Phi, psi and omega in degrees: 000135176284118184294332181287316185259342184077010183271134173250123178300147179294153176295148182249101177289136177063029174253143172274158181303324180301334183272343186233013188329094176263134175061022176071017181297321182298324178300317178296318179297316179298320178297319178297313180299323178295333182278347181287139178286157179299334179288345181261326186279149171278173180293159179298323179294316178295321178300312180297319180294319177298316180295325177296320177296316179298317181299328180277351184278137180284356178266001177275129178210124180055037178078006182239149176276126180288341180284317186240347179084008181279160164281121187297330178297329179282309182299319182293334182284336186269120183306318185282349181277159178223163174296135182285350180286156176240124358289155182299125185287340182270351185306323184287339184292315190267013182254000000 
């Protein structure tokens, strides 16, 4: 909420954090992602495909997953992570 105006921007359904960067959070997330080793990150193609799946999901809101509370850009970047939905929505990407 903007303290001067009292205005709260509307929630952004199906938006990634990169698209709505409020309070510079996305910059912090990008710095974190840059610090991850290649042994931790999935491929760039898998990352893009995972984010596309998240963007199409009705549980994405303001760049966060409503199921687990993660920033989807972070969870999608980590090879060992999976979509928290059942069945896992990312399973088809890496096969």
